[in-house]
N, C-alpha and C positions, 0 to 999 in steps of 0.2 A: 190252665197254666201248663205250657209244654217245658219239658225239663231240657236244661241246656246240654246237648251233647258235643263233647270235645272233639275236635278235628284230630286227623293224625298228625299234621305237620304243626300246627299253631296251637297245641295244648299247653296253657300256661303252666301246668302241673309238671311236665316233664322238661320244661325249658330251664337252663341254668342262667345265671345272670348274664354271663359273658355271650351266650349263644353260639359257642365255637363247637358244640356237639354235633352241629348239623354238617360241620367239615371232616369230622372223624372217618366216615366212609371214603370220602373223598381222599384223604392223605392215605389211608389204607390202600386203595386202588393205584395212587400213583407210586406208592413204595413198591407194592407188587410188581408193577408194570416196570419199574427201574431195576429190580431185582432179577427180573426174568429176562429183561434186555441185556443185562451185563452177565448174566449166566450164559445165554446164548451165544454172546460174542465171543466170551471166553472158551466155552466149549468148541466153536468154529475155529479159534486160534490153535487151541491144543491139538485138535483132532484132524484138522484140514491137511491138506497135502502141502509140503514145503518143497516142491520141485519146480523152481522157476525156470522159465525158457523163453525164447524170443517171442514165439507165438503168443505164450500167455501175458507177456509183458505189453502187449499192443493193444489199444483200444480196440473194444468189440463195435462193429458197425453193421449189426444185424446180418451178419454172414458175408457182409461184402468186405474185401480189402481195403483198408483206408488209402485213401490218395488225396495228395494236395496238404495244405496248411490249414488249420483249423481257425485260424485268424484271417482269413481271406474276407474282404468286405460282402455283405449281402446287397442284392438290389434293392432300391427304395419300393419297388413293386411289392417285396415281402412286408415291408412295415405297413404299407398302405392296406394290403389285405388283412393284417393284425387289427388296423384301425377300424376297417368296415367290421369284422368280427365283434369287435368290443362295442361299437355303436348297436348292433343288431343284439347283442347279449344283454346290454343295459336298458335297450327298449323294452325286450321282452321281461324284463326283472320288475321294471315299474309299471309296466301296462297291465299286466295281469292282476296284481292287487288292485289297482284303481279300477279295473273293469268289475272285480269281484265285490267291490263296496258302491258300486256307481248307483244302483237303486236306493241306498240308505242315503248318499250324499243328495241325490236329486229331491226325496220325500222329506228331507229335512230343510226348512226355509233358512236356516242360519249357514248352512254349508251349501247350499246350491250353487250359489256363484263361486265360492272358494273352491270348490272341487273342479269346476269348469277353468277359471284363471288358473290354477295351478297345473292343470294337465296342458293349457295352451302355452303356458311359460316352458313346460317341458318339451312340449312338442317344437316350440321355436328353438330351443337349444339342440334339438335333435338335427333340425333342418339345417342349422349353421354347420354342424359336421357333415351332414349329406353334402350340402353344397360345396364344403371344402374338398371332399374326397372326389366330388364329380369334376371339379375344377382340376384338379390334380391327375384326373384320368384313371382313378382306381376301380371305376366300372367298367372300363374300355377294355376287356379281356382279349380282344383280339389285335390290338394296336401292334405293328410292327415295329421292329427295333430300327433305328435310324442311325 
């Protein structure tokens, strides 16, 4: 007969009826982080230079003197590029885990068709997004302005 060895996290002998002991380190961590952030902000306010001038009041634009209005509209091309990035990003996020468990899906008879159908639905949704972007001209990088 093997002896029962209590695990580190799920030992019934050390658990309290409420189970809140597991959250004590988290609360301590959050309190220390909040205290440290408050101290750093207070110290920078007290010790920092207080000599404002026109140059310091301007927004910093990577060393370039700011020009124009911050509220001017962006080209639609900017948003289309953002949509392409999101589509490729989401595609990568979902394809890698599916490819990782593909062998398990194929060898299990109950999940063989489920994994295939699930991925075909996903690819169909992606294709709708790609066709929309293709129709809007997001992939035509050399198109001249009219």
